Structures are given as C-alpha cells and as structure tokens.
N, CA and C of each residue as an Amber inpcrd file, in Angstrom:
protein
   246
 -26.5540000  17.3110000  -0.9070000 -25.2350000  16.9740000  -1.6020000
 -25.2110000  17.5230000  -2.9450000 -24.1090000  17.8960000  -3.2960000
 -23.9130000  18.5500000  -4.5430000 -22.7560000  18.0260000  -5.2630000
 -22.7640000  17.9380000  -6.7540000 -21.6890000  17.3750000  -7.3500000
 -21.1360000  18.2690000  -8.3320000 -19.9120000  18.0070000  -8.5900000
 -18.9960000  18.8510000  -9.4180000 -19.6560000  19.0280000 -10.8870000
 -19.6110000  20.1880000 -11.4260000 -20.0820000  20.1770000 -12.7890000
 -19.1720000  19.8320000 -13.8870000 -17.8440000  19.8160000 -13.4570000
 -16.5990000  19.5130000 -14.4560000 -16.4800000  17.9520000 -14.4960000
 -16.3690000  17.3710000 -13.2640000 -16.1300000  15.9640000 -13.3440000
 -17.0280000  14.9390000 -12.6260000 -18.1840000  15.5210000 -12.0540000
 -19.1410000  14.7860000 -11.4130000 -18.9080000  14.1380000 -10.0770000
 -17.8210000  14.3540000  -9.5080000 -17.7410000  13.8110000  -8.0050000
 -18.2960000  14.7880000  -7.1370000 -18.4100000  14.1580000  -5.8760000
 -19.1520000  14.8060000  -4.7230000 -18.2030000  16.1220000  -4.2930000
 -18.8130000  17.2330000  -4.1540000 -18.2920000  18.4290000  -3.5370000
 -18.1620000  18.4370000  -2.0960000 -17.1470000  18.5210000  -1.5050000
 -16.9300000  18.5180000  -0.0120000 -16.6850000  20.0310000   0.5660000
 -17.2500000  20.3880000   1.8310000 -16.9720000  21.5020000   2.4040000
 -15.7630000  21.7990000   2.8390000 -15.0960000  22.8420000   2.5080000
 -13.7630000  23.1490000   3.0530000 -13.8790000  24.8110000   3.4850000
 -13.0920000  24.9490000   4.5790000 -13.0430000  26.2920000   5.0890000
 -11.9030000  27.1350000   4.3190000 -12.3890000  28.2530000   3.9410000
 -11.5090000  29.2260000   3.1950000 -11.5860000  30.6780000   3.9050000
 -10.6540000  30.8690000   4.7620000 -10.6790000  32.1810000   5.5250000
 -11.8690000  31.9140000   6.5230000 -12.7040000  32.8420000   6.6160000
 -13.7590000  32.9320000   7.6150000 -15.0970000  32.1130000   6.8590000
 -15.1060000  31.9870000   5.7420000 -16.2750000  31.2890000   5.0230000
 -15.9930000  29.8100000   4.6410000 -17.1650000  29.0550000   4.3590000
 -16.9370000  27.7350000   4.0640000 -17.3580000  27.6110000   2.4360000
 -16.6310000  26.9140000   1.6830000 -16.9200000  26.8450000   0.2630000
 -16.9840000  25.3990000  -0.0370000 -17.4550000  24.8240000  -1.1900000
 -17.4950000  23.5460000  -1.7260000 -16.4400000  23.4060000  -2.5760000
 -15.6320000  22.3600000  -2.3870000 -14.3840000  21.9890000  -3.2810000
 -14.3920000  20.6000000  -3.8640000 -14.0110000  20.4030000  -5.0690000
 -13.9870000  19.0420000  -5.4890000 -12.5040000  18.5140000  -5.3190000
 -12.4130000  17.2970000  -4.6110000 -11.3410000  16.6890000  -4.3640000
 -10.3710000  16.2000000  -5.5640000 -11.2500000  16.0180000  -6.7670000
 -10.7160000  15.4350000  -7.7970000 -10.0660000  16.5150000  -8.7770000
 -10.8010000  17.4920000  -9.0920000 -10.4560000  18.3840000 -10.1240000
  -9.9580000  19.7580000  -9.5760000 -10.4060000  20.1780000  -8.3000000
  -9.9770000  21.4060000  -7.7050000 -11.0750000  22.5190000  -7.9180000
 -12.1700000  22.1650000  -8.4230000 -13.3390000  23.1440000  -8.6440000
 -13.8460000  23.4880000  -7.4490000 -14.0810000  24.8440000  -7.1780000
 -14.5340000  25.4970000  -5.9780000 -15.8910000  26.2560000  -6.2900000
 -16.7420000  25.9260000  -5.4540000 -18.2750000  26.5710000  -5.5700000
 -18.5830000  27.2600000  -4.2710000 -19.6990000  27.9520000  -4.2970000
 -20.2860000  28.7410000  -3.3500000 -21.3230000  27.6880000  -2.6750000
 -21.6590000  27.8500000  -1.2580000 -22.6350000  27.0220000  -0.5960000
 -23.8790000  27.7740000  -0.8310000 -25.0140000  27.0000000  -1.0090000
 -26.3150000  27.5750000  -1.3090000 -26.9190000  27.7360000   0.2460000
 -26.7930000  26.7780000   0.9690000 -27.2140000  27.0100000   2.4070000
 -26.0420000  26.4720000   3.2780000 -25.4010000  27.7330000   3.9540000
 -24.3150000  27.3930000   4.7870000 -24.4380000  26.5830000   6.0240000
 -25.6540000  26.7230000   6.5340000 -26.1300000  26.0360000   7.6860000
 -26.3050000  24.5860000   7.5390000 -26.3850000  24.0630000   6.2130000
 -26.6350000  22.7400000   5.8440000 -25.4160000  21.7710000   5.9870000
 -24.2720000  22.3220000   5.9440000 -23.0350000  21.5670000   6.0870000
 -22.2970000  21.7570000   7.4270000 -21.8160000  20.7780000   7.9460000
 -20.9610000  20.9210000   9.2340000 -19.6170000  19.9660000   8.9130000
 -18.5090000  20.8790000   9.2650000 -17.2690000  20.2370000   9.1220000
 -16.8600000  19.7530000  10.4440000 -16.4280000  18.3950000  10.3540000
 -15.9360000  17.7970000  11.7360000 -14.8610000  16.6290000  11.2260000
 -14.0000000  16.2570000  12.3270000 -12.9690000  15.4140000  11.8720000
 -13.3720000  14.1820000  12.9750000 -13.4360000  13.0660000  12.3810000
 -13.5990000  11.8310000  13.2450000 -12.3420000  10.9740000  13.2300000
 -12.2080000  10.3510000  14.1780000 -11.0130000   9.3820000  14.3690000
 -10.6060000   9.1570000  15.7480000  -9.9760000   7.9970000  16.0040000
  -9.4620000   7.8600000  17.2030000  -7.9380000   8.2630000  17.4530000
  -7.4350000   8.3670000  18.5760000  -6.1780000   8.7540000  18.7550000
  -5.3430000   7.4890000  18.4570000  -4.1140000   7.8820000  17.9680000
  -3.1820000   6.7290000  17.4190000  -2.6950000   6.0670000  18.5860000
  -2.5990000   4.7040000  18.3710000  -2.1540000   3.7500000  19.5410000
  -0.7110000   3.3340000  18.8990000  -0.0060000   2.9510000  20.0110000
   1.2410000   2.5550000  19.7880000   1.1560000   1.0530000  19.3730000
   1.9860000   0.7020000  18.4120000   1.9480000  -0.7270000  17.8820000
   3.3060000  -1.4780000  18.2620000   3.1990000  -2.4050000  18.9040000
   4.4270000  -3.3080000  19.1410000   5.1020000  -3.7560000  18.0000000
   6.2650000  -3.6940000  17.6210000   7.0030000  -4.1200000  16.6100000
   7.9860000  -5.2010000  16.9360000   7.8700000  -6.3280000  16.4500000
   8.7420000  -7.4260000  16.7860000   9.7170000  -7.5740000  15.6450000
  11.0660000  -7.5490000  15.9290000  12.0140000  -7.7470000  14.9780000
  12.8200000  -9.0380000  15.1200000  12.8340000  -9.8650000  14.1770000
  13.2700000 -11.1200000  14.1370000  14.8660000 -10.9740000  13.5710000
  15.6720000 -11.7530000  14.1910000  17.0780000 -11.7760000  13.7960000
  17.2650000 -12.8570000  12.5150000  18.0650000 -12.3620000  11.5970000
  18.1870000 -13.1740000  10.3900000  18.9620000 -14.3930000  10.9270000
  18.5510000 -15.5390000  10.4710000  19.5190000 -16.7380000  10.7920000
  20.2110000 -17.0200000   9.4610000  21.3760000 -17.6610000   9.7650000
  22.2000000 -17.8980000   8.5600000  21.8170000 -19.2490000   8.0830000
  21.4350000 -19.3910000   6.8230000  21.0610000 -20.5000000   6.0470000
  22.1520000 -21.3770000   5.9750000  22.0210000 -22.7320000   6.3970000
  22.7800000 -23.7340000   6.3900000  23.0740000 -24.3240000   5.0120000
  24.0920000 -24.5090000   4.4050000  24.2790000 -25.0340000   3.1230000
  24.1120000 -26.5200000   3.1390000  23.2630000 -27.0570000   2.2740000
  23.1440000 -28.5340000   2.1760000  24.3780000 -29.1430000   1.6940000
  24.8300000 -30.2270000   2.4090000  26.0230000 -30.9660000   2.0060000
  25.8410000 -31.4720000   0.6380000  26.5600000 -31.2970000  -0.3470000
  26.5030000 -31.8690000  -1.4950000  26.8490000 -33.3510000  -1.5150000
  26.1120000 -34.2940000  -2.0620000  26.4530000 -35.7270000  -1.9430000
  27.9030000 -35.9660000  -2.6990000  28.7040000 -36.8110000  -2.2150000
  29.9170000 -37.0070000  -2.7930000  29.6230000 -38.4760000  -3.5830000
  30.0480000 -38.6260000  -4.7890000  29.8730000 -39.7670000  -5.7160000
  31.3440000 -40.3500000  -5.7520000  31.2800000 -41.5560000  -5.8230000
  32.4790000 -42.4360000  -5.9910000  32.4120000 -42.6940000  -7.4850000
  33.5950000 -42.3870000  -8.2900000  33.4670000 -42.7160000  -9.6410000
  34.3180000 -44.2990000  -9.8090000  33.7970000 -44.8620000 -10.9610000
  34.3920000 -46.1850000 -11.1920000  35.6890000 -45.9320000 -11.9200000
  36.5930000 -46.7360000 -11.7420000  37.7350000 -46.6540000 -12.6510000
  37.5220000 -46.9110000 -14.1290000  38.3730000 -46.2540000 -14.9810000
  37.9660000 -46.4100000 -16.6170000  38.0650000 -47.8430000 -17.0170000
  38.7030000 -48.6310000 -16.3660000  38.7600000 -50.0840000 -16.7460000
  37.3320000 -50.7370000 -16.7250000  36.5620000 -50.2960000 -15.8810000
  35.2190000 -50.6690000 -15.6110000  34.3500000 -50.3590000 -16.9700000
  34.4510000 -49.2870000 -17.3920000  33.7680000 -48.9200000 -18.4470000
  34.1560000 -49.4750000 -19.8010000  35.4950000 -49.7260000 -19.9300000
  36.0030000 -50.3180000 -21.0560000  35.4620000 -51.8040000 -21.3750000
  35.3310000 -52.4940000 -20.0540000  34.9060000 -53.9030000 -20.2350000
  33.4480000 -53.8670000 -20.6380000  32.6380000 -52.7660000 -20.4560000
  31.2890000 -52.8040000 -20.8990000  31.1570000 -52.4990000 -22.2600000
  31.9890000 -51.7470000 -22.9300000  31.9180000 -51.3210000 -24.3580000
  32.5820000 -52.4610000 -25.2150000  33.2550000 -53.5600000 -24.7010000
  33.9830000 -54.3290000 -25.6250000  33.1940000 -55.3420000 -26.2340000
C-alpha cells in the first residue's frame, strides 16, 4: 500500500491506456507502480434490484370547527361595574 506524497491519502490503481498507474482520489497525483503484479483491479457489487415504490395519496386535511361563543348583552356588563 502506498500513500500520496502531497496529501497523504491512499493511492489507488487505475488503468491508463495499456498500463496501470497509482492515482490519488483526493488531489489527483499520479505515480508509477513499483510492482505491477502486486495490484489487481476488480469491481465488486451486486446487480441492481428493482425496488417497489408505494405512493400515498394526499388526503385533504379537515378544518377543525371553530367554537362559537355566545356574547352577553352589554347590559350584563354594565350591572357588574356599577
């Protein structure tokens, strides 16, 4: 395993034409391989699976009924303050 002399991150092998070179994913530094047989480039992963998507319909929100208040006549308040 080799590290980038500029930023210190791990150098990864990449194909450049017919040859393979080490490249830094962070700063872009490219260097030569010391032992070409020491590195093997392969891709791992599974095939993409189809994912079921469930869409929900938007429901209309019902407005809460506002409470109705019954106001007392003005005469009621006049009696309290006399």
